[in-house]
N, C-alpha and C positions, 0 to 999 in steps of 0.2 A: 784426647778430647776432640771429638769430631764436631765440626760446625763452628768452631771458634773463629775461623777466618771469614765466615759469611757475614758477620757483623761489620767487619772492616770493608768488605766489598760493597755492602749496602750503603755504608756511609760515603764511600768513594763515588758511587753512582748518584747519590742524592746531591753531593757537592758539585758534580759535573752538571747535573740538570739545573741546579740552583744558579750556578755561574752562567750557564747559557741563557737562562731566563733573564737574569739581571743585566748581562752585558750585551746580549744580542736582541732578544725578542722585545723586551720592554722599551728600549729606545726606538725601535722600528715602529711599534704600535703607538707609542706616545707621539713620536714625530709625525706620523701620518695623521693622527687625530687633531693635531694643532698646526699642521702644514709646516713642519720644521724638518730639516735634514737630521737624521739620527746622530751624526757626529756632533752637531750643534747641541742637541739635547744632552749627550754625554758630557761634553765640555761644560755646558751650563750647570749641570748637576754637580760635577766635580768642583767647579769654581765656587758654587754656592756652599758646598760642604766645607771647603777650605776656609772660606770667609766667615760663615755663620753657623757651622755645625749642622745639626739635625734640622733646624729651622730653614737653613739655606737649601738643604736637599729637598725639603717639602715645598718650598716656595720659589725655587729657582726658575722653573718654566712658567708658572702662572704670573709671577711678579715681573719677569723680564721678557715676557712674550714678544712685545713689539721690537725690542732690541735684538732678541734672538731671531726673530723673523727676518730682520735686515741682514743679520749675519748668515742666516741660512740661505737667503737669496744670493748673497755675495759668494758663498761657498759653492752653491749650485752653478752659478755663472762661471766661476773659476774652474770647476771640475767638468763643465759642460754636461751637467746632469739635467735631465728633463724631469 
């Protein structure tokens, strides 16, 4: 049967693109739009998901923006990032 492996290859490529989008591009874009360091965005979303599930994921950055902003400023100062 020819072409049976192409489905697995397509699934693999889609999984890689999906992971890159969620783990790299989304935090960078979200962080720049709300002036937060991408690592702070990732940690905020992870913490929100662990504490409150899906609602925590959706509301982590908007609800905790001021606190995350202070954490981002502290992280940038610690890492000497401009």
